[in-house]
C-alpha positions as CSV (number, residue, x, y, z in Angstrom):
1,X,19.6,11.2,9.2
2,X,20.1,12.4,12.2
3,X,18.2,15.7,11.8
4,X,14.9,13.5,10.2
5,X,14.9,11.5,13.5
6,X,15.3,15.3,15.2
7,X,12.1,16.5,13.0
8,X,10.4,13.1,13.3
9,X,10.5,13.4,17.0
10,X,9.2,16.7,17.5
11,X,6.4,16.1,14.8
12,X,5.3,13.6,17.1
13,X,5.5,15.5,20.4
14,X,3.5,18.0,18.9
15,X,0.6,15.6,17.5
16,X,0.4,13.0,20.0
17,X,1.4,15.3,23.4
18,X,3.5,13.3,26.0
19,X,4.9,9.9,24.1
20,X,7.0,7.7,26.4
21,X,11.4,7.5,25.2
22,X,10.5,3.7,24.9
23,X,8.0,4.5,22.0
24,X,9.5,6.9,20.3
25,X,12.6,4.1,20.1
26,X,10.3,1.8,18.6
27,X,8.9,3.8,16.3
28,X,12.0,5.3,15.1
29,X,14.0,1.7,15.1
30,X,16.8,3.4,18.0
31,X,17.7,2.7,21.2
32,X,16.2,4.7,24.1
33,X,19.8,5.8,25.1
34,X,19.6,7.6,21.4
35,X,16.5,9.5,22.0
36,X,17.3,10.7,25.2
37,X,20.4,12.5,23.6
38,X,18.1,13.7,20.6
39,X,15.9,15.2,23.4
40,X,18.8,16.9,24.5
41,X,19.8,18.3,21.4
42,X,16.7,19.4,20.4
43,X,16.3,21.5,24.0
44,X,20.6,22.8,23.4
45,X,18.5,24.1,19.9
46,X,16.0,25.8,21.7
47,X,13.0,23.9,21.5
48,X,11.3,23.5,24.4
49,X,11.3,19.7,25.4
50,X,11.8,17.9,28.0
51,X,11.2,14.6,30.1
52,X,8.7,14.0,32.5
53,X,9.6,10.6,34.7
54,X,7.7,8.5,36.3
55,X,4.8,5.8,35.6
56,X,3.1,8.3,33.7
57,X,6.2,10.1,32.1
58,X,7.6,10.6,28.9
59,X,9.0,13.0,26.4
60,X,6.4,16.2,26.2
61,X,6.6,19.9,24.6
62,X,5.9,22.9,27.0
63,X,2.3,23.5,25.9
64,X,1.2,25.8,23.5
65,X,4.5,25.5,21.7
66,X,3.9,24.8,17.9
67,X,6.3,25.2,15.1
68,X,5.2,25.6,11.6
69,X,8.1,23.5,9.7
70,X,7.6,20.9,7.5
71,X,10.7,19.2,7.0
72,X,9.6,17.4,3.8
73,X,12.6,16.0,1.2
74,X,11.9,16.2,-2.0
75,X,11.0,12.5,-1.9
76,X,8.3,12.7,0.7
77,X,6.7,15.3,-1.1
78,X,6.1,13.1,-4.1
79,X,5.1,10.4,-1.9
80,X,2.5,12.9,-0.5
81,X,1.1,13.5,-4.2
82,X,0.8,9.9,-5.4
83,X,-3.2,9.7,-5.8
84,X,-4.8,7.0,-3.5
85,X,-6.9,4.4,-4.8
86,X,-9.9,5.4,-6.5
87,X,-13.0,5.3,-4.0
88,X,-11.3,4.9,-0.9
89,X,-11.6,8.6,0.6
90,X,-15.4,8.7,-1.5
91,X,-16.1,6.0,0.6
92,X,-14.9,7.3,4.1
93,X,-16.7,10.6,3.1
94,X,-12.9,12.5,3.0
95,X,-12.7,13.1,-1.0
96,X,-13.1,17.2,-0.6
97,X,-10.5,16.5,2.6
98,X,-7.6,15.1,0.4
99,X,-7.9,17.9,-2.0
100,X,-8.2,20.6,0.2
101,X,-5.2,18.7,2.2
102,X,-2.7,18.5,-0.6
103,X,-3.4,22.3,-1.7
104,X,-2.5,23.3,1.7
105,X,0.8,20.8,1.5
106,X,1.3,22.1,-1.7
107,X,1.5,25.9,-0.4
108,X,3.7,24.9,2.6
109,X,6.6,23.1,0.7
110,X,9.6,24.7,-0.2
111,X,9.8,25.6,-3.5
112,X,12.1,23.9,-5.3
113,X,9.7,21.1,-4.6
114,X,6.6,22.3,-5.8
115,X,6.7,21.0,-9.5
116,X,8.2,17.5,-8.6
117,X,5.4,17.2,-6.3
118,X,2.8,18.6,-8.4
119,X,4.1,16.3,-11.7
120,X,3.8,13.5,-9.7
121,X,0.3,13.8,-9.1
122,X,0.0,13.8,-12.5
123,X,2.0,10.7,-13.7
124,X,1.3,8.0,-11.1
125,X,-2.1,6.3,-10.5
126,X,-3.2,3.7,-8.1
127,X,-5.8,1.6,-9.4
128,X,-7.0,-0.8,-6.6
129,X,-9.8,-3.1,-8.5
130,X,-8.6,-6.3,-10.5
131,X,-8.1,-6.9,-14.0
132,X,-11.3,-8.6,-15.5
133,X,-12.9,-8.5,-12.1
134,X,-16.6,-7.5,-11.6
135,X,-17.7,-4.3,-10.8
136,X,-17.4,-2.7,-7.2
137,X,-20.4,-3.1,-5.4
138,X,-21.6,0.5,-3.7
139,X,-21.1,0.1,0.1
140,X,-21.9,3.1,2.8
141,X,-19.5,2.3,5.5
142,X,-20.3,5.8,6.7
143,X,-21.9,4.2,10.2
144,X,-18.6,1.8,10.5
145,X,-16.3,4.7,10.0
146,X,-18.2,7.0,12.6
147,X,-18.0,3.8,15.6
148,X,-14.1,3.7,14.5
149,X,-13.3,7.4,15.0
150,X,-15.8,7.8,17.8
151,X,-14.8,4.4,19.8
152,X,-18.0,3.1,20.5
153,X,-19.5,-0.2,20.0
154,X,-21.4,-1.4,17.1
155,X,-24.7,-3.3,16.2
156,X,-24.6,-4.7,13.2
157,X,-27.1,-6.7,10.9
158,X,-24.5,-9.3,9.1
159,X,-25.1,-12.0,6.4
160,X,-22.1,-14.6,6.0
161,X,-21.5,-16.0,3.0
162,X,-24.2,-18.9,1.8
163,X,-26.7,-17.7,4.8
164,X,-29.8,-17.3,4.1
165,X,-30.8,-14.7,6.5
166,X,-28.6,-11.9,8.5
167,X,-27.7,-12.0,11.6
168,X,-27.2,-9.7,15.0
169,X,-23.7,-9.1,16.8
170,X,-22.2,-6.4,18.9
171,X,-18.6,-6.0,18.2
172,X,-15.7,-3.7,19.1
173,X,-14.0,-1.8,16.3
174,X,-10.4,-1.3,15.9
175,X,-10.8,-0.3,12.2
176,X,-11.4,-0.5,8.6
177,X,-9.0,-1.9,5.9
178,X,-9.4,-1.4,2.6
179,X,-7.8,-4.5,0.7
180,X,-8.0,-4.7,-3.5
181,X,-11.7,-2.3,-2.8
182,X,-12.8,-4.4,-0.6
183,X,-13.3,-3.2,2.4
184,X,-13.4,-5.0,5.9
185,X,-14.4,-4.2,9.8
186,X,-11.9,-5.5,11.9
187,X,-13.7,-5.8,15.3
188,X,-13.4,-8.1,18.2
189,X,-16.8,-10.4,18.9
190,X,-16.8,-11.2,22.7
191,X,-12.9,-10.5,22.8
192,X,-12.2,-13.1,19.6
193,X,-10.9,-10.9,16.8
194,X,-13.6,-11.2,13.5
195,X,-13.4,-10.0,9.9
196,X,-16.7,-8.5,8.8
197,X,-16.9,-7.6,4.9
198,X,-18.8,-4.4,4.7
199,X,-21.1,-5.3,1.4
200,X,-22.2,-7.4,3.6
201,X,-23.5,-5.5,6.4
202,X,-26.9,-5.1,5.8
203,X,-27.1,-2.3,9.2
204,X,-25.2,-1.0,11.6
205,X,-25.8,1.2,14.4
206,X,-23.1,2.9,16.5
207,X,-24.0,2.6,20.5
208,X,-23.6,4.5,23.3
209,X,-21.6,2.2,25.0
210,X,-17.5,3.1,24.9
211,X,-15.7,0.0,22.8
212,X,-14.1,-2.3,24.6
213,X,-11.0,-3.4,22.9
214,X,-8.2,-6.0,24.1
215,X,-5.6,-3.6,26.4
216,X,-2.4,-3.4,24.2
217,X,-3.8,-4.6,20.8
218,X,-4.2,-2.2,18.0
219,X,-5.8,-2.4,14.2
220,X,-2.6,-3.6,12.5
221,X,-2.1,-6.6,14.8
222,X,-5.3,-7.8,14.8
223,X,-5.4,-7.0,10.5
224,X,-2.3,-9.8,10.2
225,X,-3.3,-12.2,12.7
226,X,-6.9,-12.4,11.0
227,X,-4.9,-12.1,7.4
228,X,-2.6,-14.7,8.2
229,X,-5.5,-16.9,9.8
230,X,-7.4,-16.7,6.2
231,X,-4.4,-17.3,3.5
232,X,-3.0,-20.1,6.1
233,X,-6.7,-22.1,6.3
234,X,-5.9,-25.5,7.0
235,X,-8.4,-28.1,5.3
236,X,-7.7,-26.7,1.9
237,X,-7.4,-29.4,-1.5
238,X,-3.6,-29.2,-2.6
239,X,-4.2,-29.2,-6.5
240,X,-0.4,-29.6,-8.8
241,X,-1.2,-28.6,-12.6
242,X,0.7,-27.2,-15.3
243,X,0.4,-24.6,-17.8
244,X,1.0,-23.8,-21.3
245,X,3.6,-21.4,-20.9
246,X,2.2,-19.0,-23.8
247,X,-1.1,-19.0,-21.6
248,X,1.0,-18.1,-18.3
249,X,0.4,-14.5,-18.3
250,X,-3.5,-14.7,-18.2
251,X,-3.8,-18.0,-15.6
252,X,-1.9,-15.7,-13.1
253,X,-4.2,-13.1,-13.9
254,X,-7.6,-15.0,-13.7
255,X,-6.5,-17.8,-10.9
256,X,-3.3,-16.3,-9.0
257,X,-5.4,-15.9,-6.1
258,X,-5.6,-19.9,-5.6
259,X,-1.3,-19.9,-5.9
260,X,-0.1,-21.5,-2.8
261,X,3.4,-20.8,-4.0
262,X,5.1,-18.9,-5.8
263,X,5.4,-21.1,-9.1
264,X,9.1,-21.8,-10.9
265,X,10.1,-20.7,-14.1
266,X,13.6,-20.5,-15.5
267,X,12.4,-19.7,-19.3
268,X,14.2,-22.6,-20.1
269,X,12.4,-24.1,-23.6
270,X,13.6,-27.6,-23.8
271,X,13.9,-29.7,-26.4
272,X,11.7,-32.6,-25.6
273,X,8.9,-29.6,-25.3
274,X,9.2,-29.8,-21.6
275,X,9.6,-25.9,-21.3
276,X,6.4,-25.5,-22.8
277,X,4.5,-26.0,-19.8
278,X,5.2,-24.4,-15.9
279,X,3.8,-26.4,-13.4
280,X,2.1,-24.8,-10.4
281,X,0.8,-25.5,-7.0
282,X,-3.2,-24.2,-5.9
283,X,-5.3,-24.3,-3.2
284,X,-9.3,-25.0,-3.0
285,X,-11.5,-24.6,0.0
286,X,-14.2,-27.8,-1.8
287,X,-12.9,-29.8,-4.6
288,X,-15.7,-28.0,-7.0
289,X,-14.0,-25.1,-7.3
290,X,-11.2,-26.7,-9.1
291,X,-13.7,-25.9,-12.3
292,X,-12.2,-22.5,-12.4
293,X,-9.7,-24.4,-14.6
294,X,-12.0,-25.2,-17.1
295,X,-12.0,-22.3,-19.3
296,X,-8.2,-22.7,-20.3
297,X,-9.2,-26.1,-21.8
298,X,-6.5,-28.0,-22.6
299,X,-4.0,-25.5,-21.9
300,X,-4.1,-25.8,-18.2
301,X,-3.6,-29.8,-17.3
302,X,-4.1,-30.7,-13.5
303,X,-1.6,-33.8,-12.1
304,X,-2.8,-34.7,-8.7
305,X,-5.1,-34.9,-6.8
306,X,-7.0,-37.9,-9.2
307,X,-10.2,-36.5,-7.4
308,X,-9.5,-33.2,-9.2
309,X,-8.6,-34.8,-12.1
310,X,-12.7,-36.7,-12.2
311,X,-13.9,-33.4,-11.5
312,X,-13.0,-31.5,-14.6
313,X,-13.7,-34.7,-16.6
314,X,-16.8,-34.9,-15.2
315,X,-17.4,-30.8,-15.9
316,X,-16.0,-31.7,-20.0
317,X,-18.3,-34.4,-20.4
318,X,-21.5,-32.1,-18.9
319,X,-20.6,-29.4,-21.6
320,X,-19.9,-31.8,-24.6
321,X,-23.3,-33.5,-23.6
322,X,-24.9,-29.8,-23.5
323,X,-23.4,-28.6,-26.6
324,X,-23.4,-32.1,-28.6
325,X,-27.4,-31.8,-28.5
326,X,-29.8,-31.5,-31.4
327,X,-30.1,-27.7,-31.5
328,X,-33.6,-28.1,-33.8
329,X,-35.1,-30.0,-30.6
330,X,-34.0,-27.0,-28.3
331,X,-37.2,-24.4,-27.5
């Protein structure tokens, strides 16, 4: 573990230059005292590393010092060659770059690790799209990417869900997030964190003004806050239902994103037939959304609230009326 930590410190210093000791301690999950002991060990081993004290100080390498040692373990080598989600690098214009980078890493790997790394790339595939989901939209994130990498403010024309026309915003981007194949821009608007879907952005212009991010706030922090706000949004309609066990797997694939908690399933098949059903709890933004359960017909029964049962009853009645009419009278 210590040798891995020493190598991690060395590579971080090569990449970042001067790094405060407390930041190294946080990233490597050790104490600041341990970091200083590691720095002393590196220095004893001949690495020109030293600590600069003061407010702007930190741990740094002698200017110009570089090492080509990768220090990758067999598992780390495999991890690098697991194919990323299809389309992610392509959307960022980095499809060719990732292939070139992996070829260079392969050449730099120790000889014993190369077969395992190469085999991993052929045996593991990451697919970001959901089963039976709609085909992904073509999204141009080039302007968003340019603003993120150049640390510039961004002017966007954005259409909100349900809105007739887009609106113009000037935002301070933290970065881009690809979640389940959908790209999002994470940015501040007037110092308030906001989430913008890339496929709803009609136009994006990188301005000459430098970005104005809140001090000490990183992309991961803002994303965690926004994600929590979406998932814990108040005012959702709570629905309790039961699903026939034989249809439960299909139900999870089609309606799993509406679940508010993991359903309890002990696999029991009671003599009274109670084991035939699995109880679930769901949340919907509007009452009408409960109609998404209609395709399951009698294999899903809403237990409460009464308003949700009535909504599905109206849905079933409308379908019955539609198909019970005289077919010869139809145009």
